[in-house]
N, C-alpha and C positions, 0 to 999 in steps of 0.2 A: 504493499499500500503506500501511495508516495505521500510523504510528509510535507505539508506547506509550511513554508516559514513567514512568520508575521510579526510585523512590528505595529506599536499603538501610539501617536503622537496627539497628547490632548494635555492641556496646561493642567488638569486634574488628578495627583499622583492617585488619591484613593479611587476615583472613577476607572483608572489604567488597572490599577489591583484587581477590581471586580470584572472589569470587562477582560481580563488575562485568565481569571478562573473562569468562567465562561466559555471562552474560547477554548482554552484547554480542555473542556470536558470533551469536546471533539475528536477521536482518537488519531485524525489524519491532520490536526491544526498542533501547532506548538508557536507560542509567542517568543521569541528570542530577543527582544529588547522592547524598551520605550523609551519616549521622549517628552520633556514636557515645555517646549519651544522650538521654534522652526530652525534655527542653527544647528541645534544638537540633533533636529530631526533629521536634517540631511544628512549630516555626518554621520549619521547612525545605518542610514540605508545606503549611505556611499561604502561602508565598511562591511555591512551583511548582503545587501544585493537581494534583500527578503523577495518571497512571492508576491506579498502584498502588504502596502500600508495602509492602514485607519487614520484619517488625518479628521482631527477637529478643525471648524472654520476659524473658531476664535481661538487664538492660540495667547492669550493675554492683551497686550498690545500689537501684536504681531496678527498679520491676516495669513490665514491658511491657504486663500487661492493662491499665491504668491509662492508659497511653498509648493504647492500641488503644480503649477506652471514650471516650476524648475525641476521637480523630479520626473515629472513627464517626460522634460526636456532630455535630462542628463541620464536618466535610469527609465527607459521605457520597457524594459521588462519587468518590472515592479507595478502591479496591476494597483489603481488607487482608489479606497470606498472613503466617501465621506460619511461621518456620524457627527453629527450636531444637532443643536437644539435653533438654530438659525433657521427661520423660515423657507421651508420647502420651495414654496412657490416665489420666492425672489432670489433663491441661492442654487439651487437644482442645476439647473439650465446654464449658469454661470459656472459652477462646477465641473459639469462635463465639457464644455468649450474650453476650460483651463487644463482638461487632462486627465479628470476623474473618470469612473467607470460605473460608479454607482452613488447614490445618497439616501442615507436612512437617518430618519429623524430619533434621536436619543429618547424618546418618549416610545419607540416602537417596541415589541414585543421581542425576547429572546429569539425564536423562532424565526422572526422575519430578518435580523440581524443574520442568523447563521444562513439561511437561503439567499441573502444579498451577496456573502462572502461566496459561497458556492458559484454563485451565477456570474460573477463579476473574475473568477477564478478560472471559469471556464471561458471568456473571452467574450461574454453578454455585458450588456448594460441590465442595470437596475435601477428603478425609480418605483415609489409607490402607485398604487393602480390610479389616486387621482391626480396626481404628476403626470402619468402616462397619458391620461385622458386628454388633460390640459393641453399638453404639448401637441398631442395628435389631433386635437380641435384646432390650436392655432394654425397647422398645418392645412387645413382644409378648408379654413375659414375665407372668404373671399377677402380680397384685400383691400377692396373699399371699407370694410367693416373694421378691420384689425385697430386701425388708430384710436378712435372713437371709443372702442372697449377699452384699451390697453389700460392697466393702471400704471399712473404715473411713474412709481418707485420702479416698476419693469422696464422703464425709459433709459434709467440710470446707470452710468459705467460702472465700472466695479469700483473704480476709486471716488466717484461720487456717494454711492451708496455707503461704501466704508466713512467716508467722514461725515456723513448725514448718521450714521450709526452713532459714531464717536462725539457729536457734537449734543447726541441726546442722550448721551452716558457724562455728559459734563466736560469735555477736554476741551480746552480753549485753543485757541488757534497756535500759540506756540509748542503747546503739547503735541498736536498734531502735526506739525511742521517735521518736529522733533523724532517723533514716532517713525511716521510715514519717510522721512530723510529727502522732505521738501521743503521747499521756501514757503515763507508766511504768505508771500504774496501769490503762490500757485494755490494755497488753501484758500485764500480770499478768492480768488478767479473761480475756483470749485464751488464756494458757497453762492457767488454771484448766477451761477449756472443752474445750482439746486433752487434758488430763489425762482427763476425762471421756469424751469421744467415743471416744478412744484405749485407753482402759481403764488407764491407768497409774495406779500406786496414789501414787507420789510423783513430785518434780518430777526428781530424780535418774534414775528410771525412764523418764520422757519426754526428757531429754536423751539417755539412750542409745539410744532408739527414734529419736530423731532423728538423731542422728552414724551409726545403722547405715543410715539410709533414705538419706540424703546419699550414704554410700560405696558404696551399692550401685546409685544412680542412676549416668547416664551424666554423664561429666565434661562441665562449660559450658565 
């Protein structure tokens, strides 16, 4: 029986321990390592070249999408499965575009996660039934109907969505600039684009919207 080597990258050590026990209950799965941040995670993957990396999108102040892009580019033999509390509607398609092969919410049942892992290891894509339906519907929806029905948040770039989320979590412009390794002017430019795309008349209105969205989102 083939033994699949799996690494877990998540910023919560206790969660990693529980997940490792769950995965280890499968005879052909073996968790060979873990990391709690993006840099350590990429180093781990480079050293072990595992069959699968399970990656959370929220890695403290780091963005899991950037890690996924790098791993997919440099270690294409490692299948990537996202396991996150961030809303699937806004992040599943972005994760696949970055190089992941599947997306599972952290509140999914254990057998759903195992099924997703086996599907991705088999070279297929895994999405929830609801997300698959939404994605397929978007493909067959007449072009003229797509724009009016699209949620404004879905039109944001990955960076804009990241800044919007950080704004709602109380990060200042200098903090965002430092975390994202960009200038404060670039952060401000993204905020201006956010105001336009989300139809906010002022910075305060954008801030209130970001706080409200983060409040309604599942806890990370």
